[in-house]
SEMILO-131656 format. One record per atom (N, C-alpha, C): chain; atom name; x, y, z negated. Coordinates in steps of 0.2 Angstrom, whole numbers, plus 2048, in hexadecimal, padded with zeros to 3 digits. Atoms other than C-alpha are relative to their C-alpha. Example, Ala and Ser with C-alpha at 12.3 -4.5 7.8 and 13.67 -1.06 7.14 Angstrom:
residues 2
PT  chaine  atome   px   py   pz
PT       A      N  804  7FA  800
PT       A     CA  83E  7EA  7D9
PT       A      C  804  806  800
PT       A      N  7FC  7FA  801
PT       A     CA  844  7FB  7DC
PT       A      C  7FC  805  7FD
This chain:
residues 230
PT  chaine  atome   px   py   pz
PT       A      N  804  806  7FE
PT       A     CA  4F5  88F  A28
PT       A      C  7FD  801  807
PT       A      N  802  800  7FA
PT       A     CA  4F0  88B  A39
PT       A      C  7F8  7FF  800
PT       A      N  807  801  7FF
PT       A     CA  4DE  88D  A3F
PT       A      C  7FE  7FA  803
PT       A      N  803  806  7FD
PT       A     CA  4D4  87E  A43
PT       A      C  7FC  801  806
PT       A      N  804  7FE  7FA
PT       A     CA  4CF  880  A56
PT       A      C  7FA  7FB  800
PT       A      N  806  804  800
PT       A     CA  4C3  872  A54
PT       A      C  7FA  803  7FC
PT       A      N  805  7FD  804
PT       A     CA  4BA  87A  A45
PT       A      C  7FD  806  803
PT       A      N  802  7F9  7FD
PT       A     CA  4B9  88B  A4E
PT       A      C  7FC  7FF  806
PT       A      N  804  802  7FA
PT       A     CA  4B2  883  A5E
PT       A      C  7F9  7FD  7FE
PT       A      N  807  803  802
PT       A     CA  4A5  87A  A54
PT       A      C  7FC  806  7FD
PT       A      N  804  7FB  803
PT       A     CA  4A0  88A  A4B
PT       A      C  7FD  804  806
PT       A      N  803  7FD  7FA
PT       A     CA  49E  893  A5C
PT       A      C  7FA  7FC  802
PT       A      N  805  804  7FD
PT       A     CA  494  885  A62
PT       A      C  7FA  800  7FC
PT       A      N  805  7FF  804
PT       A     CA  489  886  A53
PT       A      C  7FC  806  801
PT       A      N  804  7FA  800
PT       A     CA  485  898  A55
PT       A      C  7FD  801  807
PT       A      N  803  7FF  7F9
PT       A     CA  482  897  A68
PT       A      C  7F9  7FB  800
PT       A      N  806  805  800
PT       A     CA  476  888  A64
PT       A      C  7FB  804  7FC
PT       A      N  805  7FC  804
PT       A     CA  46D  893  A57
PT       A      C  7FD  805  804
PT       A      N  803  7FB  7FB
PT       A     CA  46B  8A1  A63
PT       A      C  7FB  7FE  805
PT       A      N  804  803  7FB
PT       A     CA  465  896  A70
PT       A      C  7F9  7FD  7FD
PT       A      N  806  803  803
PT       A     CA  458  88E  A64
PT       A      C  7FC  806  7FD
PT       A      N  804  7FB  803
PT       A     CA  452  89F  A5E
PT       A      C  801  806  804
PT       A      N  800  7FA  7FB
PT       A     CA  44F  8AB  A6D
PT       A      C  7FE  807  7FD
PT       A      N  801  7FA  804
PT       A     CA  448  8B8  A61
PT       A      C  806  803  7FD
PT       A      N  7FA  7FE  803
PT       A     CA  458  8B9  A58
PT       A      C  805  803  805
PT       A      N  7FC  7FE  7FB
PT       A     CA  462  8BA  A68
PT       A      C  7FE  807  803
PT       A      N  802  7FA  7FD
PT       A     CA  457  8C8  A6F
PT       A      C  801  806  7FB
PT       A      N  7FE  7FA  806
PT       A     CA  459  8D2  A5E
PT       A      C  807  802  801
PT       A      N  7F9  7FF  7FF
PT       A     CA  46B  8D0  A60
PT       A      C  802  805  806
PT       A      N  7FF  7FD  7F9
PT       A     CA  46B  8D6  A72
PT       A      C  7FD  807  7FF
PT       A      N  803  7FA  801
PT       A     CA  45F  8E5  A6D
PT       A      C  805  804  7FC
PT       A      N  7FC  7FD  804
PT       A     CA  46A  8EA  A5F
PT       A      C  807  802  803
PT       A      N  7FA  7FF  7FC
PT       A     CA  47A  8E9  A6A
PT       A      C  7FE  806  805
PT       A      N  802  7FA  7FB
PT       A     CA  471  8F4  A77
PT       A      C  7FF  807  7FD
PT       A      N  801  7FA  803
PT       A     CA  46C  901  A6B
PT       A      C  806  803  7FD
PT       A      N  7FA  7FD  802
PT       A     CA  47D  902  A63
PT       A      C  804  803  806
PT       A      N  7FD  7FE  7FB
PT       A     CA  484  904  A74
PT       A      C  7FD  807  803
PT       A      N  803  7FA  7FE
PT       A     CA  477  912  A79
PT       A      C  802  805  7FB
PT       A      N  7FE  7FA  805
PT       A     CA  47B  91C  A68
PT       A      C  807  802  801
PT       A      N  7F9  7FD  7FF
PT       A     CA  48D  91D  A6D
PT       A      C  800  804  806
PT       A      N  800  7FC  7FA
PT       A     CA  488  926  A7D
PT       A      C  7FF  807  7FE
PT       A      N  801  7F9  802
PT       A     CA  488  93A  A7D
PT       A      C  7F9  801  801
PT       A      N  807  7FF  7FF
PT       A     CA  476  93A  A83
PT       A      C  7FC  7FD  7FB
PT       A      N  804  803  806
PT       A     CA  470  931  A73
PT       A      C  7FF  806  7FC
PT       A      N  801  7FA  805
PT       A     CA  472  942  A6A
PT       A      C  7F9  803  800
PT       A      N  807  7FD  800
PT       A     CA  462  94A  A71
PT       A      C  7FA  7FB  7FE
PT       A      N  804  805  802
PT       A     CA  459  93A  A6D
PT       A      C  7FF  800  7F9
PT       A      N  800  800  807
PT       A     CA  45E  939  A5B
PT       A      C  7FD  807  7FD
PT       A      N  803  7FA  803
PT       A     CA  45A  94C  A59
PT       A      C  7F9  801  801
PT       A      N  807  801  7FF
PT       A     CA  449  949  A60
PT       A      C  7FC  7FC  7FA
PT       A      N  802  804  805
PT       A     CA  446  93B  A53
PT       A      C  800  804  7F9
PT       A      N  800  7FC  806
PT       A     CA  44C  947  A45
PT       A      C  7FB  805  800
PT       A      N  805  7FB  800
PT       A     CA  441  955  A4B
PT       A      C  7F9  7FE  7FE
PT       A      N  807  804  801
PT       A     CA  432  949  A4B
PT       A      C  7FF  7FF  7F9
PT       A      N  801  801  806
PT       A     CA  435  943  A3A
PT       A      C  7FF  806  7FB
PT       A      N  800  7FA  804
PT       A     CA  438  955  A33
PT       A      C  7F8  803  801
PT       A      N  807  7FD  7FF
PT       A     CA  427  95A  A3B
PT       A      C  7FB  7FC  7FC
PT       A      N  805  804  804
PT       A     CA  41E  94B  A33
PT       A      C  800  802  7F9
PT       A      N  7FF  7FE  808
PT       A     CA  425  94F  A22
PT       A      C  7FD  807  7FF
PT       A      N  803  7FA  802
PT       A     CA  420  961  A23
PT       A      C  7F8  800  801
PT       A      N  808  801  800
PT       A     CA  40E  95C  A28
PT       A      C  7FD  7FD  7FA
PT       A      N  802  803  806
PT       A     CA  40D  951  A19
PT       A      C  801  805  7FA
PT       A      N  800  7FC  805
PT       A     CA  413  95E  A0E
PT       A      C  7FB  806  800
PT       A      N  805  7FC  7FF
PT       A     CA  407  96A  A16
PT       A      C  7F9  7FE  7FD
PT       A      N  806  803  802
PT       A     CA  3F9  95E  A12
PT       A      C  7FF  800  7F8
PT       A      N  7FF  800  807
PT       A     CA  3FF  95C  A00
PT       A      C  7FF  807  7FD
PT       A      N  800  7F9  802
PT       A     CA  400  96F  9FE
PT       A      C  7F8  802  7FF
PT       A      N  807  7FF  800
PT       A     CA  3ED  970  A02
PT       A      C  7FD  7FD  7FA
PT       A      N  804  804  805
PT       A     CA  3E8  963  9F6
PT       A      C  802  803  7F9
PT       A      N  7FE  7FD  807
PT       A     CA  3F2  96C  9E7
PT       A      C  7FD  807  800
PT       A      N  802  7F9  801
PT       A     CA  3EC  97D  9EC
PT       A      C  7F9  801  7FF
PT       A      N  807  801  801
PT       A     CA  3DA  978  9EB
PT       A      C  7FD  7FA  7FD
PT       A      N  802  806  804
PT       A     CA  3D8  96B  9DE
PT       A      C  7F9  800  7FE
PT       A      N  807  800  802
PT       A     CA  3C6  971  9DA
PT       A      C  7FB  7FD  805
PT       A      N  805  802  7FB
PT       A     CA  3BF  96A  9EA
PT       A      C  7FC  7FA  7FE
PT       A      N  805  805  802
PT       A     CA  3AF  960  9E8
PT       A      C  7FB  800  805
PT       A      N  806  800  7FB
PT       A     CA  39F  95B  9F1
PT       A      C  7FC  806  7FE
PT       A      N  804  7FA  802
PT       A     CA  395  96B  9F2
PT       A      C  7F8  7FE  800
PT       A      N  807  801  802
PT       A     CA  383  96B  9EC
PT       A      C  7FC  805  804
PT       A      N  804  7FB  7FD
PT       A     CA  374  974  9F4
PT       A      C  800  806  7FD
PT       A      N  800  7FA  804
PT       A     CA  375  981  9E6
PT       A      C  807  803  802
PT       A      N  7F9  7FC  7FE
PT       A     CA  388  984  9EB
PT       A      C  7FF  803  807
PT       A      N  800  7FD  7F9
PT       A     CA  383  987  9FD
PT       A      C  7FB  806  7FF
PT       A      N  804  7FA  801
PT       A     CA  375  993  9F7
PT       A      C  804  806  7FD
PT       A      N  7FC  7FB  803
PT       A     CA  381  99C  9EC
PT       A      C  805  804  805
PT       A      N  7FB  7FD  7FB
PT       A     CA  38D  99E  9FB
PT       A      C  7FC  803  807
PT       A      N  804  7FE  7FB
PT       A     CA  37E  9A3  A06
PT       A      C  802  7FD  807
PT       A      N  7FE  804  7FA
PT       A     CA  382  995  A12
PT       A      C  7FC  7FA  801
PT       A      N  804  806  7FF
PT       A     CA  379  987  A1B
PT       A      C  804  7FC  805
PT       A      N  7FB  804  7FC
PT       A     CA  382  978  A23
PT       A      C  7FC  7FA  803
PT       A      N  804  806  7FC
PT       A     CA  37D  96A  A30
PT       A      C  806  7FB  801
PT       A      N  7FB  805  7FE
PT       A     CA  386  95A  A34
PT       A      C  800  801  808
PT       A      N  7FF  7FF  7F8
PT       A     CA  38D  95D  A46
PT       A      C  7FE  7FA  804
PT       A      N  801  806  7FC
PT       A     CA  38B  94B  A4B
PT       A      C  7F8  7FD  7FF
PT       A      N  806  802  801
PT       A     CA  379  949  A45
PT       A      C  7FB  801  806
PT       A      N  804  800  7FA
PT       A     CA  36C  946  A53
PT       A      C  7FA  7FC  7FF
PT       A      N  801  7F9  7FF
PT       A     CA  35F  94C  A54
PT       A      C  800  804  7F9
PT       A      N  800  7FC  805
PT       A     CA  360  95B  A48
PT       A      C  7FE  807  802
PT       A      N  802  7F9  7FF
PT       A     CA  35C  96D  A46
PT       A      C  805  804  805
PT       A      N  7FB  7FC  7FB
PT       A     CA  36C  972  A50
PT       A      C  802  7FB  806
PT       A      N  7FF  805  7FB
PT       A     CA  36D  962  A5B
PT       A      C  7FA  7FD  803
PT       A      N  806  802  7FD
PT       A     CA  35F  960  A67
PT       A      C  800  7FA  805
PT       A      N  7FF  805  7FB
PT       A     CA  366  954  A73
PT       A      C  807  7FD  7FF
PT       A      N  7F9  803  800
PT       A     CA  376  949  A76
PT       A      C  806  804  802
PT       A      N  7FA  7FC  7FE
PT       A     CA  380  957  A7D
PT       A      C  804  803  7FA
PT       A      N  7FD  7FC  806
PT       A     CA  384  95E  A6B
PT       A      C  7FC  805  7FE
PT       A      N  803  7FA  804
PT       A     CA  380  96C  A60
PT       A      C  800  806  804
PT       A      N  801  7F9  7FD
PT       A     CA  37A  97D  A66
PT       A      C  7FB  804  7FB
PT       A      N  804  7FC  804
PT       A     CA  373  98B  A5B
PT       A      C  801  807  801
PT       A      N  7FF  7F8  801
PT       A     CA  370  99E  A59
PT       A      C  800  800  7F8
PT       A      N  800  800  807
PT       A     CA  377  9A1  A48
PT       A      C  7FC  805  7FC
PT       A      N  805  7FC  804
PT       A     CA  36C  9B0  A44
PT       A      C  7F9  7FD  7FF
PT       A      N  806  803  801
PT       A     CA  35D  9A6  A48
PT       A      C  800  7FA  7FA
PT       A      N  800  805  805
PT       A     CA  363  998  A3D
PT       A      C  800  803  7F9
PT       A      N  800  7FC  806
PT       A     CA  367  9A4  A2F
PT       A      C  7F9  802  7FD
PT       A      N  807  7FD  801
PT       A     CA  356  9AC  A30
PT       A      C  7FB  7F9  7FE
PT       A      N  805  805  801
PT       A     CA  34D  99B  A31
PT       A      C  801  7FB  7F9
PT       A      N  7FE  804  806
PT       A     CA  357  993  A22
PT       A      C  800  804  7FA
PT       A      N  800  7FC  806
PT       A     CA  355  9A1  A16
PT       A      C  807  803  7FE
PT       A      N  7FA  7FC  802
PT       A     CA  367  9A8  A17
PT       A      C  7FF  807  801
PT       A      N  802  7F9  7FF
PT       A     CA  365  9BA  A13
PT       A      C  807  804  800
PT       A      N  7FB  7FB  801
PT       A     CA  370  9CA  A15
PT       A      C  804  7FF  806
PT       A      N  7FB  800  7FA
PT       A     CA  378  9C5  A26
PT       A      C  7FE  805  805
PT       A      N  801  7FB  7FA
PT       A     CA  379  9CF  A36
PT       A      C  7F9  7FF  802
PT       A      N  807  800  7FD
PT       A     CA  368  9D4  A3D
PT       A      C  801  800  808
PT       A      N  7FF  801  7F8
PT       A     CA  370  9D5  A4F
PT       A      C  808  800  800
PT       A      N  7F9  801  7FF
PT       A     CA  381  9D2  A56
PT       A      C  803  806  804
PT       A      N  7FD  7FA  7FC
PT       A     CA  389  9E3  A5A
PT       A      C  807  7FF  801
PT       A      N  7F9  802  7FF
PT       A     CA  39A  9DC  A58
PT       A      C  800  7F8  7FF
PT       A      N  7FF  807  800
PT       A     CA  39F  9CA  A5B
PT       A      C  807  7FE  800
PT       A      N  7F9  803  7FF
PT       A     CA  3AF  9C1  A58
PT       A      C  800  7F9  7FF
PT       A      N  7FF  807  800
PT       A     CA  3B4  9AF  A5B
PT       A      C  807  7FF  7FF
PT       A      N  7F9  801  802
PT       A     CA  3C4  9A8  A53
PT       A      C  801  7F9  7FE
PT       A      N  7FD  806  803
PT       A     CA  3CF  99A  A4D
PT       A      C  803  802  7FA
PT       A      N  7FC  800  806
PT       A     CA  3D6  997  A3C
PT       A      C  804  7F9  7FF
PT       A      N  7FD  806  800
PT       A     CA  3E4  98B  A3C
PT       A      C  801  7FE  7F9
PT       A      N  800  802  807
PT       A     CA  3E8  980  A2D
PT       A      C  805  804  7FC
PT       A      N  7FD  7FD  805
PT       A     CA  3ED  989  A1E
PT       A      C  7FF  808  801
PT       A      N  801  7F9  7FF
PT       A     CA  3E8  99A  A25
PT       A      C  7F9  803  7FD
PT       A      N  806  7FC  803
PT       A     CA  3DB  9A7  A1E
PT       A      C  7FD  805  805
PT       A      N  804  7FA  7FD
PT       A     CA  3CE  9B2  A27
PT       A      C  7FC  803  7FB
PT       A      N  804  7FC  804
PT       A     CA  3C5  9C0  A1F
PT       A      C  804  802  7FA
PT       A      N  7FD  7FE  807
PT       A     CA  3C9  9C2  A0C
PT       A      C  7FF  808  800
PT       A      N  801  7F9  800
PT       A     CA  3C1  9D3  A0E
PT       A      C  7F9  802  7FF
PT       A      N  807  7FE  802
PT       A     CA  3B1  9DD  A0A
PT       A      C  7FE  806  805
PT       A      N  802  7FB  7FC
PT       A     CA  3A8  9E7  A17
PT       A      C  7FA  804  7FD
PT       A      N  805  7FC  803
PT       A     CA  39D  9F6  A12
PT       A      C  7FB  802  805
PT       A      N  804  7FE  7FB
PT       A     CA  395  9FA  A23
PT       A      C  7FD  7FC  804
PT       A      N  803  805  7FB
PT       A     CA  38F  9EA  A2A
PT       A      C  7FE  7FA  7FC
PT       A      N  801  806  802
PT       A     CA  387  9DA  A26
PT       A      C  803  7FB  805
PT       A      N  7FD  805  7FB
PT       A     CA  38F  9CA  A2E
PT       A      C  7FD  7F9  7FE
PT       A      N  802  807  800
PT       A     CA  389  9B9  A32
PT       A      C  806  7FC  804
PT       A      N  7FA  804  7FD
PT       A     CA  396  9AB  A35
PT       A      C  7FD  7F9  802
PT       A      N  801  807  7FD
PT       A     CA  395  99A  A3F
PT       A      C  807  7FD  7FF
PT       A      N  7FA  804  801
PT       A     CA  3A3  98E  A39
PT       A      C  800  7F9  801
PT       A      N  801  807  7FF
PT       A     CA  3A8  97D  A3F
PT       A      C  808  7FE  802
PT       A      N  7FA  803  7FD
PT       A     CA  3B7  972  A44
PT       A      C  805  7FD  7FB
PT       A      N  7FB  802  805
PT       A     CA  3C1  96F  A34
PT       A      C  7FE  801  7F9
PT       A      N  802  7FF  806
PT       A     CA  3C0  96E  A22
PT       A      C  802  807  7FE
PT       A      N  7FF  7F8  801
PT       A     CA  3BE  980  A1D
PT       A      C  7FC  802  7F9
PT       A      N  804  7FD  806
PT       A     CA  3BA  98A  A0C
PT       A      C  7FD  806  803
PT       A      N  804  7FA  7FE
PT       A     CA  3AD  997  A0E
PT       A      C  7FF  803  7F9
PT       A      N  801  7FC  807
PT       A     CA  3AE  9A4  9FF
PT       A      C  7FC  806  801
PT       A      N  804  7FA  800
PT       A     CA  3A1  9B1  9FC
PT       A      C  7FF  803  7F9
PT       A      N  801  7FD  806
PT       A     CA  3A1  9BE  9EF
PT       A      C  7F9  800  7FD
PT       A      N  807  801  803
PT       A     CA  392  9BB  9E3
PT       A      C  801  801  7F8
PT       A      N  800  7FE  806
PT       A     CA  391  9C4  9D3
PT       A      C  7FC  7FD  7FB
PT       A      N  804  804  804
PT       A     CA  384  9B8  9CC
PT       A      C  803  7FA  7FD
PT       A      N  7FC  806  803
PT       A     CA  391  9AB  9C9
PT       A      C  806  803  7FC
PT       A      N  7FB  7FE  805
PT       A     CA  39E  9AC  9BB
PT       A      C  806  802  803
PT       A      N  7FA  7FE  7FD
PT       A     CA  3AD  9AC  9C6
PT       A      C  800  806  805
PT       A      N  801  7FB  7FC
PT       A     CA  3A6  9B9  9D1
PT       A      C  7FF  7FF  808
PT       A      N  801  802  7F9
PT       A     CA  3A5  9AF  9E1
PT       A      C  7FD  7F9  800
PT       A      N  802  807  7FE
PT       A     CA  39D  99F  9E9
PT       A      C  805  7FE  805
PT       A      N  7FB  803  7FB
PT       A     CA  3A8  993  9F2
PT       A      C  7FD  7F9  802
PT       A      N  803  807  7FD
PT       A     CA  3A3  984  9FD
PT       A      C  805  7FE  805
PT       A      N  7FC  804  7FB
PT       A     CA  3AC  978  A08
PT       A      C  7FC  7FE  806
PT       A      N  803  802  7FA
PT       A     CA  3A6  976  A1A
PT       A      C  805  7FA  803
PT       A      N  7FD  806  7FE
PT       A     CA  3AB  964  A20
PT       A      C  802  801  807
PT       A      N  7FE  7FF  7F9
PT       A     CA  3B4  962  A31
PT       A      C  7FA  7FD  804
PT       A      N  805  803  7FC
PT       A     CA  3A5  958  A37
PT       A      C  7F9  804  7FF
PT       A      N  805  7FB  801
PT       A     CA  399  967  A32
PT       A      C  800  806  804
PT       A      N  801  7FA  7FD
PT       A     CA  392  976  A39
PT       A      C  7FD  805  7FB
PT       A      N  803  7FC  806
PT       A     CA  38E  985  A2D
PT       A      C  7FE  807  803
PT       A      N  802  7F9  7FE
PT       A     CA  385  995  A2F
PT       A      C  800  804  7F9
PT       A      N  800  7FC  806
PT       A     CA  389  9A2  A21
PT       A      C  7FF  807  801
PT       A      N  801  7F9  800
PT       A     CA  385  9B4  A1D
PT       A      C  804  804  7FB
PT       A      N  7FD  7FC  804
PT       A     CA  38F  9C2  A15
PT       A      C  7FD  807  800
PT       A      N  804  7F9  800
PT       A     CA  384  9D2  A11
PT       A      C  805  805  7FF
PT       A      N  7FB  7FA  801
PT       A     CA  38C  9E3  A11
PT       A      C  802  801  7F9
PT       A      N  7FD  7FF  807
PT       A     CA  397  9E6  A02
PT       A      C  802  7FA  7FD
PT       A      N  7FF  806  803
PT       A     CA  39A  9D4  9FF
PT       A      C  806  7FD  803
PT       A      N  7FA  803  7FD
PT       A     CA  3AB  9CC  A01
PT       A      C  7FF  7FA  803
PT       A      N  800  806  7FD
PT       A     CA  3AE  9BD  A0B
PT       A      C  807  7FD  802
PT       A      N  7FA  802  7FD
PT       A     CA  3BC  9B1  A10
PT       A      C  7FF  7F9  803
PT       A      N  800  807  7FE
PT       A     CA  3BF  9A1  A1A
PT       A      C  807  7FE  800
PT       A      N  7F9  803  800
PT       A     CA  3CE  996  A17
PT       A      C  800  7F9  803
PT       A      N  7FF  807  7FE
PT       A     CA  3D3  987  A21
PT       A      C  804  7FC  7FB
PT       A      N  7FD  805  805
PT       A     CA  3D7  979  A15
PT       A      C  801  7F9  804
PT       A      N  7FF  807  7FC
PT       A     CA  3D9  96B  A23
PT       A      C  807  800  802
PT       A      N  7F9  801  7FE
PT       A     CA  3EA  964  A25
PT       A      C  802  800  808
PT       A      N  7FE  801  7F9
PT       A     CA  3E8  962  A38
PT       A      C  7FC  805  804
PT       A      N  804  7FD  7FC
PT       A     CA  3D9  96A  A40
PT       A      C  7FF  808  7FF
PT       A      N  802  7F9  800
PT       A     CA  3D5  97C  A44
PT       A      C  7F9  801  7FE
PT       A      N  807  7FD  801
PT       A     CA  3C6  985  A3D
PT       A      C  7FE  804  806
PT       A      N  803  7FC  7FB
PT       A     CA  3BB  98E  A4A
PT       A      C  7FA  804  7FD
PT       A      N  806  7FC  803
PT       A     CA  3AF  99C  A45
PT       A      C  7FE  806  805
PT       A      N  803  7F9  7FC
PT       A     CA  3A4  9AA  A4D
PT       A      C  7FE  804  7FA
PT       A      N  802  7FC  805
PT       A     CA  3A1  9B9  A43
PT       A      C  7FC  805  804
PT       A      N  804  7FC  7FC
PT       A     CA  392  9C4  A48
PT       A      C  7FE  806  7FB
PT       A      N  801  7FA  804
PT       A     CA  391  9D6  A40
PT       A      C  7FB  804  803
PT       A      N  806  7FB  7FD
PT       A     CA  382  9E2  A42
PT       A      C  803  807  801
PT       A      N  7FE  7F9  7FE
PT       A     CA  38D  9F1  A44
PT       A      C  808  7FF  802
PT       A      N  7FA  800  7FD
PT       A     CA  39E  9F5  A4C
PT       A      C  805  803  7FA
PT       A      N  7FC  7FE  804
PT       A     CA  3AC  9F7  A40
PT       A      C  807  803  803
PT       A      N  7FA  7FE  7FE
PT       A     CA  3BB  A02  A43
PT       A      C  805  800  7FB
PT       A      N  7FC  801  805
PT       A     CA  3C8  9FB  A39
PT       A      C  806  805  7FE
PT       A      N  7FB  7FB  802
PT       A     CA  3D4  A09  A3A
PT       A      C  7FD  805  7FC
PT       A      N  803  7FB  805
PT       A     CA  3C8  A14  A31
PT       A      C  7FA  7FD  7FC
PT       A      N  805  804  804
PT       A     CA  3BE  A07  A27
PT       A      C  801  801  7F9
PT       A      N  800  800  807
PT       A     CA  3BA  A07  A15
PT       A      C  800  7F8  7FE
PT       A      N  800  807  801
PT       A     CA  3BC  9F4  A16
PT       A      C  805  7FF  7FB
PT       A      N  7FC  802  805
PT       A     CA  3C4  9EC  A06
PT       A      C  804  7FA  803
PT       A      N  7FD  806  7FE
PT       A     CA  3D2  9E0  A0B
PT       A      C  804  7FD  7FA
PT       A      N  7FD  803  805
PT       A     CA  3DB  9D3  A01
PT       A      C  7FC  800  7F9
PT       A      N  805  7FF  806
PT       A     CA  3CC  9D2  9F5
PT       A      C  803  7FA  7FA
PT       A      N  7FE  805  805
PT       A     CA  3D2  9C1  9ED
PT       A      C  808  7FF  801
PT       A      N  7F9  801  800
PT       A     CA  3E4  9BF  9E8
PT       A      C  802  7F9  801
PT       A      N  7FE  807  801
PT       A     CA  3E4  9AC  9E7
PT       A      C  7FF  7FD  808
PT       A      N  801  803  7FA
PT       A     CA  3E1  9AA  9FA
PT       A      C  806  803  805
């Protein structure tokens, strides 16, 4: 059967007319054609690899966040009693004015003075040794027990669990969550285990530890890995 040239020319005319009347469709077809042409080129491989790595990174971050949620299902709003059991006091970092924020430049405090003024007991009486550090998402600091010093902590920057050994509680420790928008001061008396856990999926926790004696960790009687679930 021979093709009908009049019918074919009529179809082509209809398609051209349709594209002329719908510039969005014409632009889409042009874009797809350009993309198809680009993907055939050798230099498209690094581009595709970058997209693959980006998607992999996003997937891992989402899995990381889900891991935190499943690892700490008991998270709840902390009560003043919870804070007292953990020997901790907290402040909203954005509140103004407040005990720690006197002007619009932001918060500023002396953790030893705050601990004393708010009734936090058993902390460092002076800072013979000071360490300032970061805890990245999912990481743990501490989880040990010092026998030769009292320690006072300043904690801020991310959603963070502070755990303190407390034999007055059935499970043997008190645990509270410091919010990413909070600043906390806590104290760990000599012979009391403590741990800080960053449970924030993105942000880093920052902390300062003030000890009232210098510890030689090579010859220390410090107990390490006190809690096996951390």
